[in-house]
N, C-alpha and C positions, 0 to 999 in steps of 0.2 A: 528083416532078420526077426528071429524067432524070440518070442516072449514065454518063458515058463513060470506059470500061475501055480503057487501054493495052494491048496486047500488052509482057508484061515479056519479057527475054533467060530461054534457060534457064538455072536457076539448080541450080546443083554436089549430087547428093543427099545431104541431111545423116545421117552416120550418129550411132546413138545415144550414140557419144562425144558430137561435137558437140552432139548436142541437150541434155544433159547440162550442154557448158558454158553454151550458151546461156540454158536456165534457170534456171544458179547465175547469168547476167551479171546477171538482171532482176530477180532475190529480193532483193539488196543493196539496190537502190532501194526495193522493198517493204518490204522492215524498217527502211529509215531513215525511209520516210512514218509508218509503223505505230507505228515508237519515239517519233518525236516526237509521236504526239499521246496517250500515254501519259503523257511526260513532261512536256509543257503541264500537262496537268491534274493531274500531282500538284504544280505547283509554283503552280497559280495562287491559291492563299489567299496566297502571299508575296510574288508579283505583285501583288496587289490591296492588299497592305496598303505595299509598296515606292512604288506611285504614288497613294495614298489614296486611291481607287478600287475599292471592292470592287463598286461599284453598277453596273459595266460589266463589270463579266470576264467577261460570258456572252456579251459581243462579241469579246473575244479566240479563242473558239474558233466562234465562229458566222459572223466573216468567214470563217475558214478554207473552214470548211462551204458557205457560198453561193457561195466562187468554185471550188472546186472541183466543186462538182456544177454550175454552169455551164458550165465548161470541160473537161467530159470529154467530152459531143458532138463538139467541137468538135477534139480530139485524135486521135478515132478520121478524121474527115476529113483534118484535115493530115496527118496518119501517109499516110494509100492517096494524099496524094499528091506528100511529101515523102519516106518512106519513116520504116521503125519506129526506124532508130536516130537519125538525125536528131532526131527528134521524141523520142524519149527523151532525148536527150541535153542538148533543150534543155528539156523537164521540170526536169530535175536540175538544169540551170544555173538556172533561176529559183527552185526549190525552196532551194537554198544563198543566193542570191540575198535570198533573204524571210526564211531564219532570219540571217543578218547583219544587217538591218534591223533584226527583231524584237529582237536581243541590244543593241543601240545605240539602241532607240528611248529618248529624252528623256520620252517622256508616253505616256500609256494611248492615246490617240487615235492616235499614231503607230505604238505597238504593235499595234493592230487594224487600221490600213493596210497595215502591211507583211505580217502574218498574212493579210490577203487578198492580197496578190503569193505567200508560199509554198503559197496554197490552190491558184492556179492552176498551179502548179508541182507541188503534190500531186496534184493529178489525173492529168496525164500519167504521175508514176511509177507508179501503178495500173495504169490504164486500158491504158497499150500492153506490160506485163506480161501482161495476161492476151491482149491480139490478137498477141503476139506467140507465145502458150504455141498458140491456135489457128493459128496460119501453122504451126507446126512439127510440132502433133502430131495424128495423125487423134484423130477424136471417140473410137474405142473406148480409147486410150488416153492421153486429157488425166485420168481421174481419178487417177489414178498422180502426174501432175504436181501437180493440183489439192492433194494428199498436202501437198507439199514447202510449195507456201503455207499453208494452216494450221498449218503448225509454225510457221511464220515469225511468224504474227499470234500466236501463243499465248506464244510465247518473246517477242515485244515487248509484250505486254498481261502478259506473268509482272516480268521486270527492265523494264520502262519506270518505273512508281511507288516501285521502290527505288533508280533511279539520280536519279532526280526529285528523290525527299524528299534524298538525301543532297546534292545540289548546292544544294538551296532553301535548305536548315534549317543547312547549315554550310560549305557554299562563297559561291556568288552565283547567284542565278536565270537571268541571262543563259547559265548553259553549260550552262541543256536547251534553248538555240538554238547556240551554238557548237558543239555535241558534231555536228550535224549537216553542218560543215563539213570536216573529215576524210571521216567516211564519205560526201559528196557527192564530195569527189575522188577517192576510192578507187571508187564505184562509178561515175565518170566514165571512168574507164582504164577498168574491166572492162568498160565497154557496150561505149566505143566500141573495141576489140579484137574483143570477142566476136560482137556483133552486124552484122560486117561479113560475115561467111556467110550471112545471113539474106538468105531467097530474098524478092524486092520482087516486089509484084503493085499496081502505081498505078493508083490511079481517081481519075478528078477531078470532085471538087466544089465545089458552093458553100457558103461557109463560109455557118453562120446567124447572123454576129453580134449581128443585131438579137432574135434569140429568147433567145440568153441573156443578153443587157444586159437583158430584159427580166427574165429569169427571177431576176437578182441583185435588180434592182428589186423585184420584187411580194414576193422571198422579205424581203427587206428590209423592207420596208414592214409585213407582217405580224408580223416579231420583233418591232419597234419597238413595236406596238401591244400584242404580250404581254409584253413587258419592261415597257415603261411604265405601263401601266394597272393601275390598284391601286397605285403604287409613288410614281415621277413625278409621275405624272396620274391622277386616281380614272377610274372607271371611270363614275362619273356626274359626266359635268362641271357646272360653274358655268351653271345657267340659272333663267329667269324661264321658267314654262308657266301656261295658262290651263287651268283647270279647266271638268269637265263643267256645274258649276253657276253658271261665270262669276265666281266668284271667283279671283284670281292667285297663284301657290303660287312660291316662290322657293327657291334649292338653292344654298349654299357645301359646299364639302370642306376639311377641311386634312387631310393627309396626310404623315407623318415615317415616316422606316425609320431603325432600329438604330444603320444606318452615319452617316446626318446629325446625329443625338441626338450621337452618339459626338466627330464631328468639333467639332462645336460646343461641349460638354463640355470639351473638350481644352482648346480655346481658354480657355474661361473659365477653369478651372485654372491653364493657363502666366501669362496675366493676374493672377491673386491671387495669385501666386508673387513679383510686382514690384513689389507691391503691401501690402494689409494681410493676404494669405493668408487671405483668408475670401470663400466661395461661399455665395448665396441659387439655388437653383433653382426657379423660379415657376414654377404650371402647374396645373392644373385639371382634378385625378386622380382627386376628387369627384363629376364628371358627364360629362367627356369621355377617351373613349379612349386619344387621342392622351397626354392628361394621365398616365397610366397607363402609358404604353409611356416618356413621357419621365423619368417618377419613376424606372421601373426601371431605363431606363440607366443615367442620371447618376451612378446609386447605385453601377450595377457599372463606373463609369468609374472613381470616386470611387475603390471598393473595392480595384480592381488595378494603378493610376496615381498615385494623390493622396492616399497618408493624409497627407502630409503638407499639405496644405491643407484647414480648417473647412469644411465643408458642412451648410448648413441648408436642408432644404424649407419651401416658403412657399405656399400658396395664393396664385393671382394677385391676388384681391380682397385680399388680407391684404394683402397686399406692398401695393398700392395706398393702402391704409391707410396702415402702418405708415410709408410715401415722408412721406407728410404728418406725423404727426405726433413720429417721431423718426427723420431723414433718415440720421443719425450712424451708426446699425447698420448700415445697411448700408455694402457696398465694391463686391463685381464681383454684376452679378445677373443669370442667365443663364436665359433664355427663349425661346417658340415665337416667331414673327414676330408673328401678333396680338396677344399681351400686350407684347412689345415696344416696337412702336410707339404703344401707350397709356401704358406704364410711363415709354419714355424722353423724352414730350412732357410727360407730369410730373414729369420729374425733372427735367427744362428748367428749367420755372418757379416752379421749386426757388433755384434761384440765380439769380431773378430778371428773366431774359432768355434766349431762343434764341440772341442772340449772347455769352452767358459759355461755350455748350458746345462743345466739340469732339467728331470724331468722328471712327471709324476703322474701314474693312472691312478684316477681315483672314482674308489664305488659309490655307491648312493650309502647313503646314512643308515645305520644297521635299528630298526622302529626302538629296540630295544634300550642299546647303550648309546645310540647317536653318533657311534664312530664308524667313519669308512673303512671297509678296505681297502690300502691303496699299496701301489709297489714304487719305489722312488730309483734311479736309474742315471745316469747323464746321458744325454739325449742321443750318443752316438753307439749306446750301448756295450759294449765287452773289448772291444778293439781290437780283435786277437791279432791282425796283423800289428801289433807294436806290443804286444805283452811281451814282459820282463825285460826289453831291452831301457828301462826307465828314462822314456824319454814321451811319456806320456803326460799329458797336461794335469792335474788330481781336481783344479777346480770344479767340473763340474762334477764329481764325486762327492767334494765337501760340501756343495750348494744341496747339488739332493741331501744330503742328510740335513744340512737347513731347513729343506722343504718338508721331510718327515717332523721336523720341531715345531714346526708354524703350522700344519694342517692335521695332522695324526694326533701329535703330542701337546697339542696348544703353548707352547711354550715361545710365546710370539718376542719376547724380550731378546731370549739366546739365540733366535734364529735373528734376529736384527744385529747382535752381537759379532754373529757368524760371516752374516752380509757385508757388515764394514770391516770385520778383520782381510777380510778378502780385497777390499777396494782398497785398504789402505797398502795392503801387501803390494796390489799392482802400481799405485800410486808411489811406489820407495823403487821401483823400477825392475823384480825380478818378472821373466819371462821364459816361457817356457818354448820349445820351438817351433809350437806352430801359432805363435802369435807373438814372434820375435821380432824387436824393432830397434834402428839403429839407434848407439846409445847407450842400451839397455841391458842389464845383465843379465846372460843367460843361464838357467838353471835346469835340472832334471827333476825329474820327478818328487823325489824323495826332498830337495834342496826346497823346491817352491810347498811341498807340503808343511816340511817345519816350519816354513816364514810365516807361514799362515801361522799355525799354532803358536809361535809365538806370539806374534800380531794381537792374538785372541785371547793369550796370557794375559797381554797388557794392556786390553782394554779391561778387562774382567777386574785386573788390579789385583 
């Protein structure tokens, strides 16, 4: 690619004092970028727990590295066109904007995006510092100035973990980003003043934006594979293959991480505290490695966070048998998705029908409000095959509302009244078609709903 060089006006000769001041002017932005890396690395565990997203923490660092890698060559070409000072100031501005966005990030995804923005600015800080050094110092003298850079890197690496630990453990993790704001303002002021003396050598280049985008896209794809392979997704995915002898082989995988099991276990213990304070953890640790890990992690969470709740471990097949034999012994059952699908359907039929059971999909508690994102619905879904016929059992829907009162609104007393109203109505002999028994009163959707509401009003008084 051709490069057009525009002769620059003669620059004033820099004195040794001028050179030292210019080097000092670019060292502060370099220190700011280096310190940021050390601070964030130290605070990562706290950030992960704050967002309940430890599995995504690697992207907080990777987003910065990816964008800074892609932007570095662009800064060199931009500075040839627009000048070192303007380019450095732009880098500082973008870096500080990314730091503010990171500090204010409400979710782990927005934090990752903000770190990507910060990486674009960070690329300009380090790249421009080295470029400026090349402009003002002849090759024979650059070694002594590189010593100053080494001191900056070493200092940032030494004090960063101390300050980061102080912020994360005793104050708030967002301070690891907020600290860049006053430093950025100071760096902006110093750079704006000192780099005015820098000679300009303008070279006009075509920016390879497409190349930078491809670098980020390719690197992100590779990192996505490396981060999720063997964790979120198995290296050996589901497949059906034909063997050399003509027979077929099918492969399924079950993958769980410590964080995933911890999150599910915490939900189970929280639910138990609002019920009978008892949890059964069902797995197949005798034949499955995921069962072994499940048992270990649930035991650890119980010991560390839920000693007030009774915990019993049970093999999933034994749990299935005991559900039929003596269902009243159970309160909350926690298990993986495979066994959960089977045991929940079995438990539904113990109640007589899928129309009897409510369900809830509960998210992790919000770190600020403590509330969970939740979706409540009958376990059978919308049942479109009987929609509009007036024969659906409304109990699952009404009981789902009761779960919302209990787990989202913390209205335990009201939820208990609704549950009791449903039980009393059934005791009075009301039955929809799916649970009809001899000598009981057959009713439709509307009549069953009205009967429960009437009983609830009587209980409320």
